[in-house]
N, C-alpha and C positions, 0 to 999 in steps of 0.2 A: 504494499499499499503505499503511495507516494505521500509526500508531505509539502505541503504548498505554504510557505511562509508568509504569502499574502493574505492568508485568511487571518492571521493574528491581528492584523490592523483593519479588518474588514467589519464595518459595523453590522450588517446583517448576520455574519458568521457569529460574532461576539455575542450578539443577542440571542443566538440559538444556546448558547453556553452561559447565559446569565446566571440560572440558579446555581449552578456550579460554583461559578467565580464570585457570586454574591455570597455564598455560603463561607468560603475560604476569607473573604473580606471582613466577615463578622466574627472571626475567630476572636479577637480580642474583647468584643462586646459580650462573648458568652464566658470569656475567664470573669469579668466583671461582673457578671450576672450571677455566677454560681458563688463567687465570693461574698456579694452581698446577702444571697439567700441564706448562707451557712454561718453568717457572721455571729449571731446569738449564740447558736449552739457550739461554735468553734470556741468562743470565749470561755464558755462553761468547761468545756472538754480540756481546754488548756489549764484552768485552774485544778480541776481534778489530776490531770496527768502529771503536773508538776509537783504533786505531793511525794512522789516517789518515782525513781527511775526504773523502767521495767528490766527484768532480767534478759530479755531477747524481744526483737521485733519479729513478727511473722506477716508477710504479705500474701493473703489468700485470694483464690480465685484467678481466672485468666487474665486479668488485665494487671494482675501483680509484675510481669515483666517491666513495665515502664517504673514501677518503684524500684525494684530491682538496680535498674540502670541508674537511677538518681543516687540511692541510699548506700548500696554496697560500699562504695569508697569511702563513705563520711561518716557512717552510722558509728556511735560509740560503744553500742553494745551488739552481741551477735544479731545478724539479720539474715532470714531466710525468705526466699520467695516460694510459694506452694502454690503453682498454677493447676495442680490436678484437684480431685475431689478431696475432702475431709482436711484434717488438719495433722501436722506432724504429731507423733505419738506422746513426745515429752511437754507438749505446748499445755500451759495450764494458769492457775491465778497468778503467778508473777509475770505473765507475759504479755506483751500488746500485740492484739490481731488487727490488721487493717486490711480492709476490703474496699475495692474500688467496684462499683456496680453501677454505671451510668444509665443502662437501662433498667436493671434490676430484675429481669426475668428469667434468669439463668436458675435452674433447679439445684445443680451441684452446688453453685456457690450461696445459695440459700441454706443448703444442708450443713457447708462448711460453717457459716454464722451461727446456726443453730448450735452446731458442736461446740462452738467458742462460747456461746452462753452458758451452756450445759457444764462447761469445765471450770467457769466463772474467770474466765480470761478478762482483761482489759479489752475493749472492743470499739474500733473506730469503723463506722460504716457509712459510706458516701452512696447514696441511692435514692430512687423517688419515693416519697413517703408512703405511697399505696401500692409500693411494689411487693412481689413476692419476697425478695430479699429483706427488705425492711419489716415486713411482718415477722419474720422469723430472728431479727434482731434485737426484740423488745429483752430488755433486761437490766438489772442494778447497775451495771458496769459498762453499759453500752452509750456511745455518743453516737447517734444518727444526723447526718449532715445531709439536709435535704437537696437532692440535686433537680436542676431545671431544665437542662439542655440535650441530655444525652451526649454530650462531647467528652470524650475520654480525657483529652489533654486538660480541658477546663476543669473537669472534675479532679483530676491529679493534682493541677496546682493548688486547689483549695485544701486538698488533704496535706499536701507538702507545706503549705504555709502552716498549717497545724503542727506537723513534725519539726519544724523550724522553730517556733515558739515554745516549743518542749525540749528543745537541744538534742533532738534526734536525727535531724535532716539539715541539708544545707540551706543557705539564705534564701528564702523564696519570697518575694512580693508580688502578689497577684496583680498590683498595678503596673510594676515594671515589666512582667511578662506580656500583659495587655497592651502596653505601649509598644512593646517589640513587634507584636503581632500587628497593631495598626500601621507600624512604619512599613512593615512588610507588604501590607495591603496598599499603602500609597504607591510606592517603588515598584510593585509588580502589578497595579492597576491595569486592567484591559485598556484603558483610556491612555497609558502611557506607551509610547510607540517602541518599536524594536531596538532603536538605537540606545535608549537609556532604561530599557527594562530587563533586569537581570533574569527573570524567569523566562521572558521571551528568548533571550539569547542563548540560556540554556536549553530550551527547548530547541532551537535551531541547531545547537552544537552537538545534540546526541540525535537528532531525527532521523540520520541514516546510519545509525551505529546500535550495537547492542552495549548498553551502559555497563561499566564495572565501577561500583560505588565503594568508597572506603572512608571510614571516619575513625582517627586515632585514639579519642578518648572513648569511655564507655558510652556516654550520650551521644557522641557523633557516631559511634558504631550503630546505636539503635535508630538514629535519625536515618542512617543510610539504608537499613532494611526497611523502614517505613517508606522512603521515598522509592526504593526498588519496588515494593509493592505496588505503589500509585502508577509507576512507570508500565508494570506489567498489567494492571487493569486498564490503563489509557490506551495502550497500544497492542496488547495481544502478544508484545515481543519478549524476548529474554532480557533479564535486568539482573545482575547478579551483585549483591551485597555480600562481602566475605572479608576473611582476614587477610593481611598484606601477602603471606606465603602464597595462598590460593590464587589471588589475583595476579602475584608476579608469574606464577605458572601461564596463566593465560597471556599475560603481555609478552613474555619472553617466547611463546611459541606462535606469536603473530609474525607473520611474513612483513618485511617492509612495505609500505604502500608503493604501488605502480604509479608513478606521475603522469604516466600517458593514458591510465585507463581512463575508458569512457562509460561512464555510469548509465548514459542513455543507451548506449549499443548493447550493453549487457545489464539490463535492469533487474534481472532475477540473481545477479550475484550474491554472493555470501555478504553479510553486513560484517564490518569490522569493529572491533570494540572502541570504545571511547572511555576514557578514565574519569571519573568524577570524584573529586576530593572534598570531603566536608571538613572544613577547617575552623575550628571553634576557638582559634587564638591561644591553644596550648603550647607552653614552650618548653613541656618537658623533653629532655634530649631523646627518649625512646620514640616519641611521637614524630619529632621534626626529622628525625635521620630515617625513620620509615618512610614519611611522608617524600622526601627529597629522594629516597630510593625507587619508589613507586612512580613519582614524576621522569626520573631519569630513564627507567626502563621503558616508559611510554614513549618519550623522545626517541630513544634508539631504534623505536620499532614503528616509528611513524604513527603512532596513535595519539589522537586529539586528546588534550587535559582540560578538563573543565573545573571550576572552583566553586562552591558555596561556602560563604562565609558569614560571619555576623560579629558585630561589635556589641551588642547587647550586653547589659550590666547583670551578670549572674550565668551560672550553667545553666539553669534551667530556661531562662529567657532566650540564651543562645540556642539552645535546643529546638526551642519552639520556634524561633526565627529561621533556623536552618532547614527545619521540617516545613514549614510553611512556604519558603522559597520552592524546594523540590515538589511539593503538591501543586503549587501553581504551574511550575513547568509540566509537570505531568498532563495538567488540564489542557494546557497550550500544545502539547504534543498531540492530545486528542482532537483538537480543533482543527490543527493543521493537517492532520490525516483525514479530516472529514469525518470523524466518528462522533461529532457533536460536543 
């Protein structure tokens, strides 16, 4: 399927994609909405949880992987992500169980919440008030943060704000995250043309390629996986997010580009890879060395290199901003390929 970059500035084409692009533009407002809705319960939960530090933190349910990416590097007590059913056998009254359930209809998550209540765990649940998960969360040691939007990231930011206030997570200010998302919405707006729109530029850069995505930090790596998912859904093509050694194997096996090749004479030819680096500004030597190694391997084999960056204040805000840019790019890819 060919890519027409002219569609990215075409008013009628953009109108067809308005619903998707509008939802991306409203990401910041959803973060603020969740924070406001949970403010009173969150304050009460902070007061209760500050009385004593838990022995361990368990993030339960299928959305626990995002909390793991944020908390594992910094949580001062043992942390476990438990995406499967139930809870670890050792979890009990000395431990804090955290559950993200933006929709709240997952039966397995509801069962895990009920098990936490039965064992007397400290419990923080983010779910709609009338959901199945919320119904199973009622208990003496439960804090139910009522969700409004069904947006996993917005709900996670509220929970991370709570964990920040009780000294179990990194600094997370919902207003800062929302501002970062609003800034992305401005610079990646459909009304900003190809020359100055980073998401449109990225979409064009990987339109005729199979993207290889890499992030050096834990959060950047998670963002790379989420962006790869968005690209696959948008295009139906391969998009691989992986560790550096796996990507190096692909890069080093790529034949140098033929400068005389005519893509119009052989439109069915195999797509070449394009390397997409998610750079959240980490200056750790291991990260910068690996990033330079990947970029050098790409240059040596004639592979295009694209970069997603963010200068937002804080790890969570940079993660949100990079993910948003990549998701915008996937939307513009879909638009340029005529998929709506």
